[in-house]
Backbone as CSV, one residue per row, in Angstrom:
resi,resn,N_x,N_y,N_z,CA_x,CA_y,CA_z,C_x,C_y,C_z
1,UNK,25.747,-3.226,-2.493,25.322,-4.169,-3.258,26.137,-5.130,-3.686
2,UNK,27.504,-5.102,-3.729,28.630,-5.975,-3.895,28.368,-7.137,-2.875
3,UNK,28.347,-6.539,-1.529,28.704,-7.645,-0.436,27.291,-8.662,-0.384
4,UNK,26.117,-8.108,-0.810,25.286,-8.716,-0.802,25.090,-10.190,-1.603
5,UNK,25.789,-9.984,-2.869,26.041,-10.747,-3.914,27.251,-12.028,-3.408
6,UNK,28.196,-11.052,-2.432,29.368,-11.934,-2.254,29.239,-13.486,-1.827
7,UNK,28.833,-13.489,-0.691,28.951,-14.998,-0.248,28.220,-15.978,-1.393
8,UNK,27.148,-15.626,-1.870,26.511,-16.837,-3.013,27.382,-16.929,-4.175
9,UNK,28.241,-15.798,-4.768,29.210,-15.879,-5.723,30.365,-16.721,-5.250
10,UNK,31.024,-16.434,-3.899,31.871,-16.962,-3.459,32.052,-18.544,-3.327
11,UNK,30.687,-19.047,-2.882,30.292,-20.412,-2.681,30.339,-20.980,-4.172
12,UNK,29.584,-20.490,-4.769,29.404,-20.729,-6.308,30.906,-21.332,-7.323
13,UNK,31.692,-20.619,-6.669,32.959,-20.737,-7.361,33.789,-21.670,-6.694
14,UNK,33.566,-22.063,-5.284,34.299,-23.193,-4.555,33.385,-24.321,-4.977
15,UNK,32.578,-24.480,-5.706,31.681,-25.710,-6.301,30.510,-25.931,-4.749
16,UNK,30.290,-25.123,-3.982,29.676,-25.203,-2.758,27.921,-24.628,-3.202
17,UNK,27.090,-25.304,-3.451,26.046,-24.687,-4.306,24.820,-24.644,-3.080
18,UNK,25.305,-24.613,-1.704,24.235,-24.881,-0.749,23.366,-23.458,-0.868
19,UNK,24.230,-22.337,-1.138,23.334,-21.015,-1.339,22.535,-20.944,-2.256
20,UNK,22.324,-21.748,-3.302,21.592,-21.659,-4.357,20.026,-21.533,-4.005
21,UNK,20.011,-22.540,-3.088,18.346,-22.042,-2.490,18.153,-20.744,-2.322
22,UNK,19.178,-20.263,-1.212,18.862,-18.914,-0.648,18.617,-17.822,-1.842
23,UNK,19.501,-18.316,-3.025,19.445,-16.984,-3.866,17.911,-16.934,-4.745
24,UNK,17.715,-18.324,-4.717,16.236,-18.580,-5.385,15.064,-18.103,-4.496
25,UNK,15.083,-18.248,-3.134,14.577,-17.635,-1.877,14.524,-16.075,-2.043
26,UNK,15.766,-15.492,-2.362,15.807,-14.410,-2.255,15.210,-13.748,-3.738
27,UNK,15.309,-14.376,-4.777,14.672,-13.558,-5.771,12.862,-14.021,-5.659
28,UNK,12.601,-15.102,-4.765,11.283,-14.906,-4.761,10.814,-13.918,-3.602
29,UNK,11.498,-13.791,-2.686,11.249,-12.529,-1.949,11.288,-11.266,-2.580
30,UNK,11.721,-10.890,-3.486,12.096,-9.746,-4.528,10.680,-10.035,-5.319
31,UNK,10.042,-10.644,-5.677,8.905,-10.634,-6.042,7.937,-10.765,-5.630
32,UNK,7.528,-11.452,-4.210,6.690,-10.988,-3.286,6.780,-9.669,-2.784
33,UNK,7.608,-8.951,-2.451,7.776,-7.480,-2.436,7.450,-6.654,-3.563
34,UNK,7.927,-6.983,-4.540,7.434,-6.297,-5.754,5.707,-6.403,-5.903
35,UNK,5.161,-7.509,-5.917,3.696,-7.551,-5.961,3.000,-6.801,-4.708
36,UNK,3.721,-6.966,-3.543,3.038,-6.171,-2.238,2.781,-4.795,-2.444
37,UNK,4.365,-4.151,-3.196,4.488,-2.553,-3.618,3.205,-2.773,-4.634
38,UNK,3.283,-3.367,-5.687,1.987,-2.827,-6.734,0.797,-2.771,-6.107
39,UNK,0.466,-4.112,-5.147,-0.923,-4.262,-4.504,-1.189,-2.814,-3.779
40,UNK,0.262,-2.177,-3.221,-0.214,-0.965,-2.110,-0.326,0.221,-3.330
41,UNK,0.066,0.423,-4.230,-0.309,1.375,-5.250,-1.517,1.198,-5.662
42,UNK,-2.033,0.037,-6.238,-3.588,-0.057,-6.743,-4.119,0.504,-5.515
43,UNK,-3.894,0.096,-4.557,-4.805,0.550,-3.103,-4.835,1.830,-3.190
44,UNK,-3.908,2.629,-3.347,-3.669,4.378,-3.264,-4.381,4.421,-4.199
45,UNK,-4.311,4.256,-5.357,-4.814,4.905,-6.439,-6.564,4.599,-6.199
46,UNK,-6.740,3.745,-5.943,-8.331,3.258,-5.488,-8.897,4.233,-4.628
47,UNK,-8.187,4.723,-3.554,-8.505,5.747,-2.576,-8.393,6.993,-3.134
48,UNK,-7.729,7.169,-3.570,-7.491,8.514,-4.613,-8.718,9.055,-5.442
49,UNK,-9.046,7.910,-6.020,-10.548,7.836,-6.908,-11.478,8.245,-6.145
50,UNK,-11.581,7.419,-4.963,-12.690,7.319,-4.225,-12.963,8.927,-3.388
51,UNK,-11.688,9.443,-2.843,-11.372,10.934,-2.437,-11.828,11.761,-3.606
52,UNK,-11.431,12.079,-4.757,-11.766,12.684,-5.715,-13.336,12.797,-5.974
53,UNK,-13.836,11.571,-6.095,-15.612,11.310,-6.746,-16.047,12.191,-5.207
54,UNK,-15.615,11.785,-4.076,-16.609,11.927,-3.081,-16.315,13.581,-2.794
55,UNK,-15.352,14.007,-2.834,-15.288,15.401,-2.567,-15.479,16.417,-3.448
56,UNK,-15.121,15.969,-4.619,-15.972,16.607,-6.162,-17.420,16.917,-6.351
57,UNK,-18.069,15.753,-6.040,-19.326,15.435,-5.817,-19.911,16.887,-4.652
58,UNK,-19.294,16.461,-3.753,-19.632,17.775,-2.313,-19.422,18.936,-2.610
59,UNK,-18.445,19.308,-3.115,-17.694,20.621,-3.276,-17.824,21.390,-4.414
60,UNK,-18.142,20.883,-5.451,-18.240,20.920,-6.620,-19.450,21.049,-7.595
61,UNK,-20.439,21.420,-7.261,-22.020,21.178,-8.017,-21.913,21.440,-9.469
62,UNK,-21.446,22.385,-9.706,-21.474,22.664,-11.363,-19.774,22.839,-11.861
63,UNK,-19.333,22.225,-12.330,-17.965,22.364,-12.832,-17.808,23.353,-14.222
64,UNK,-16.969,23.970,-13.781,-16.756,25.232,-14.876,-15.271,25.184,-15.245
65,UNK,-14.635,25.914,-15.888,-12.919,25.930,-16.214,-12.176,26.318,-15.284
66,UNK,-12.667,26.841,-13.989,-11.694,27.653,-12.811,-12.734,26.675,-11.811
67,UNK,-11.951,27.017,-10.532,-12.780,26.330,-9.423,-12.548,27.645,-8.335
68,UNK,-13.619,27.934,-7.457,-13.829,29.343,-6.693,-12.971,29.033,-5.921
69,UNK,-12.280,30.194,-4.929,-11.875,29.724,-3.878,-12.263,29.075,-2.568
70,UNK,-13.920,29.215,-2.532,-14.735,28.230,-1.808,-14.512,26.991,-2.401
71,UNK,-14.654,26.817,-3.022,-14.855,25.374,-3.584,-13.343,24.556,-3.548
72,UNK,-11.999,25.254,-3.695,-11.140,24.979,-3.619,-10.763,24.478,-2.112
73,UNK,-11.550,25.623,-1.012,-10.798,25.060,0.281,-11.931,24.100,0.754
74,UNK,-13.085,24.038,0.129,-14.170,22.851,0.688,-13.284,21.611,0.092
75,UNK,-12.522,21.174,-1.214,-11.855,20.156,-1.573,-10.550,20.022,-0.551
76,UNK,-10.146,21.066,-0.120,-8.963,20.819,0.624,-9.208,20.012,1.912
77,UNK,-10.316,20.823,2.542,-11.077,20.044,3.845,-11.706,19.032,3.687
78,UNK,-12.209,18.835,2.488,-12.663,17.534,2.337,-11.915,16.254,2.152
79,UNK,-10.592,16.390,1.408,-9.681,15.523,1.273,-8.799,15.413,2.675
80,UNK,-8.696,16.448,3.291,-8.127,16.022,4.704,-8.890,15.243,5.761
81,UNK,-10.224,15.443,5.429,-11.113,14.921,6.706,-11.007,13.232,6.078
82,UNK,-11.532,13.254,4.425,-11.289,11.869,4.112,-9.917,10.998,4.562
83,UNK,-8.778,11.235,4.327,-7.671,10.673,4.371,-7.575,10.531,6.340
84,UNK,-7.987,11.368,6.984,-8.083,11.298,8.327,-8.917,10.218,8.997
85,UNK,-9.700,10.274,8.315,-10.803,9.235,8.345,-10.459,7.881,8.177
86,UNK,-9.850,7.784,6.804,-9.163,6.582,6.455,-8.337,5.985,7.411
87,UNK,-7.462,6.781,7.604,-6.320,6.351,8.734,-6.704,5.909,10.099
88,UNK,-7.795,6.687,10.501,-8.408,6.191,11.784,-9.159,4.893,11.666
89,UNK,-9.723,4.664,10.990,-10.438,3.345,10.469,-9.561,2.152,10.136
90,UNK,-8.022,2.222,9.575,-7.479,1.600,9.100,-6.531,1.211,10.726
91,UNK,-6.031,2.253,11.721,-5.797,2.020,13.128,-6.647,1.293,13.780
92,UNK,-7.741,1.729,13.573,-9.222,1.142,14.577,-8.982,-0.193,14.467
93,UNK,-8.965,-1.031,12.646,-8.899,-2.397,12.650,-7.441,-3.008,13.157
94,UNK,-6.494,-2.296,12.527,-5.524,-3.197,12.800,-5.275,-3.234,14.361
95,UNK,-5.640,-2.490,15.415,-5.547,-2.732,16.680,-6.457,-3.590,17.238
96,UNK,-7.828,-4.052,16.395,-8.578,-5.011,16.695,-8.241,-6.162,16.597
97,UNK,-7.660,-6.198,15.323,-6.806,-7.750,15.017,-5.922,-7.844,15.706
98,UNK,-5.045,-6.760,16.400,-3.706,-7.608,17.057,-4.085,-7.600,18.127
99,UNK,-5.319,-7.004,19.101,-5.539,-7.367,20.240,-6.328,-8.866,20.367
100,UNK,-6.918,-9.133,19.405,-7.573,-10.337,19.073,-8.700,-10.096,19.316
101,UNK,-9.509,-9.280,19.297,-10.868,-8.809,19.609,-11.901,-9.225,18.150
102,UNK,-11.111,-9.104,17.102,-11.733,-9.546,15.723,-10.446,-10.814,15.264
103,UNK,-11.218,-11.610,14.568,-10.603,-12.623,14.038,-10.793,-12.641,12.407
104,UNK,-9.628,-12.560,11.488,-10.048,-12.702,10.174,-10.613,-13.930,9.502
105,UNK,-11.375,-14.036,8.833,-12.339,-15.297,8.451,-11.213,-16.230,7.441
106,UNK,-11.515,-17.400,7.874,-10.576,-18.508,7.539,-11.123,-19.204,6.275
107,UNK,-10.702,-19.998,5.354,-11.137,-20.442,4.192,-11.719,-21.713,4.783
108,UNK,-11.758,-22.097,6.216,-12.675,-23.379,6.614,-13.980,-22.614,6.838
109,UNK,-14.053,-21.210,7.078,-15.289,-20.846,7.551,-16.653,-20.948,6.378
């Protein structure tokens, strides 16, 4: 960590502020990365909520204080299928976008 601050600190001590924009850009990059991480966390939470609602509805018709082993197994299998399907669809879409088969809509459209 000390080495990443080294050039900016050194240039400021010498009166050379040419790296000041770089430091500002670095802070901006960190902020963008933090926002992306928060967005990814929110997407994960939404996926988990959808998975829970979908699988619980399918596997537990009447909720009680405990789950029967068949309900636990159903939930496990449902969650696995759900995540595998999500992964497959995401990969399929990414592949289509990368190959140019699909185009993202633009603001002009």
